[in-house]
C-alpha positions in Angstrom: -8.2 -2.0 -2.6 -10.0 -5.0 -1.1 -8.0 -5.1 2.1 -7.5 -8.9 1.7 -4.0 -9.9 2.4 -1.7 -10.9 -0.5 -1.3 -14.6 0.4 -2.1 -18.0 -0.9 -5.1 -19.9 0.5 -3.0 -21.5 3.2 -1.9 -18.1 4.7 1.6 -17.8 3.2 2.5 -14.3 2.1 3.3 -13.7 -1.5 6.0 -11.3 -2.5 4.9 -9.2 -5.7 7.6 -7.0 -7.4 7.1 -5.9 -11.0 9.3 -3.2 -12.4 7.4 -1.4 -15.1 6.7 2.1 -16.1 3.3 3.4 -17.4 2.3 6.6 -19.1 1.1 9.5 -16.7 -1.1 12.4 -17.7 -1.4 15.4 -15.5 -4.2 18.0 -15.8 -4.0 21.4 -13.7 -6.6 24.0 -13.9 -8.1 26.7 -11.6 -11.4 26.0 -10.2 -13.6 28.7 -8.6 -14.9 27.6 -5.2 -16.1 29.8 -2.5 -13.3 30.9 0.1 -15.3 29.5 3.0 -15.6 26.3 4.9 -18.4 25.0 2.5 -16.1 25.6 -0.5 -13.1 24.0 1.2 -15.3 21.0 2.1 -16.5 20.8 -1.6 -12.9 20.5 -2.7 -12.1 17.9 0.1 -15.2 15.9 -1.1 -14.1 16.0 -4.7 -10.6 14.8 -3.6 -12.0 12.0 -1.7 -14.3 10.9 -4.6 -11.5 10.4 -7.0 -8.4 9.6 -4.9 -7.2 6.1 -5.6 -10.1 5.2 -8.1 -10.1 3.7 -11.7 -12.2 4.9 -14.4 -15.6 3.2 -14.8 -16.1 5.0 -18.0 -14.2 5.3 -21.3 -11.7 8.1 -20.6 -9.5 9.7 -23.2 -10.2 6.8 -25.4 -9.1 4.1 -22.8 -11.3 1.3 -21.6 -13.0 1.3 -18.2 -10.5 0.1 -15.5 -7.4 1.4 -17.5 -6.9 4.8 -15.8 -5.9 5.1 -12.2 -6.3 8.5 -10.6 -3.9 9.5 -7.8 -5.2 11.7 -5.0 -6.1 15.0 -6.6 -4.0 17.9 -5.2 -5.6 21.4 -4.3 -3.6 24.6 -3.7 -5.5 27.8 -2.7 -4.0 30.8 -4.7 -4.8 34.5 -4.7 -5.5 35.9 -8.3 -6.8 39.3 -9.1 -8.1 39.9 -5.5 -10.0 36.6 -5.3 -9.0 33.1 -4.3 -9.1 30.1 -6.5 -8.2 26.5 -6.1 -5.4 25.1 -8.5 -6.7 21.5 -8.9 -4.1 19.0 -10.2 -5.3 15.5 -11.4 -2.6 12.8 -12.0 -3.6 9.9 -13.9 -1.6 6.7 -14.7 -2.6 4.8 -17.7 -2.4 0.9 -18.1 -3.8 -1.5 -20.6 -4.8 -5.1 -20.7 -7.4 -7.2 -19.1 -8.1 -6.1 -15.5 -5.0 -4.0 -15.5 -5.1 -2.7 -11.9 -5.1 -6.2 -10.4 -1.9 -8.0 -9.3 -2.2 -11.6 -10.5 0.3 -13.6 -8.7 0.7 -17.5 -9.2 -1.0 -19.5 -6.3 2.0 -21.3 -4.8 3.5 -22.1 -1.5 5.4 -24.3 0.9 2.3 -25.6 2.6 -0.8 -27.4 1.3 -4.0 -29.2 2.3 -4.5 -32.9 1.7 -8.2 -32.3 0.9 -10.7 -29.5 1.2 -11.1 -28.4 4.7 -8.1 -30.6 6.0 -5.5 -28.9 8.2 -2.5 -27.1 6.5 0.6 -29.3 6.1 4.1 -28.5 5.3 5.5 -29.7 1.8 8.4 -31.2 3.8 5.9 -33.8 5.1 5.3 -35.0 1.7 8.5 -34.4 -0.1 11.1 -34.6 2.7 12.0 -31.0 2.2 10.2 -27.7 1.9 9.5 -27.1 -1.8 7.2 -24.7 -3.5 4.2 -26.3 -5.1 1.3 -25.0 -7.2 -2.0 -24.6 -5.3 -5.6 -24.3 -6.3 -8.0 -21.8 -4.7 -8.7 -24.1 -1.9 -5.0 -24.7 -0.8 -4.8 -28.1 -2.4 -1.8 -29.2 -4.4 -2.5 -28.5 -8.2 -0.8 -29.7 -11.4 -2.3 -26.6 -13.3 -1.1 -23.0 -12.5 -3.8 -20.9 -10.8 -3.6 -17.1 -10.6 -4.9 -15.0 -7.8 -6.2 -11.4 -8.1 -5.5 -8.6 -5.7 -5.6 -4.9 -5.5 -9.1 -3.9 -6.8 -9.7 -0.3 -6.9 -13.1 1.2 -6.7 -14.4 2.6 -10.1 -15.8 6.0 -10.6 -16.9 8.0 -13.8 -14.0 10.4 -14.7 -16.2 12.2 -17.3 -17.9 14.6 -14.8 -14.5 16.1 -14.2 -14.5 17.5 -17.8 -10.8 16.8 -18.3 -11.0 15.3 -21.7 
């Protein structure tokens, strides 16, 4: 995530709700890490590396940016007198151009009369608050403009050896 608030250029919040479902694939396997602080630190580092990231490479035949990895889950288990970590990788798959960006319409109840001007209510211009299309500078626009939010950091999924 960019940390940028989801709002139009004039500071008005934008509500985004999109009911959709996406394919999810989950891989679980036992990984041998030393049962000591260094082994636990290595598992924690691996989880941090892949948590909330999108693929930067082609993964399972899907284009870069199409797969989102939720935080991997590790459980330590005793097997045949030794300890192993059962790692679970949960991946949501979406398609399309820039699939992990919210792209709301840039619109609002406020506008700027010109670039750099103070923000004004649409009621000043139209006698009531109405929602208008805005450009990226907060100026009223005849053409719809879309904003982009929620960028996730890309990382190569291939080193995990899941495919």
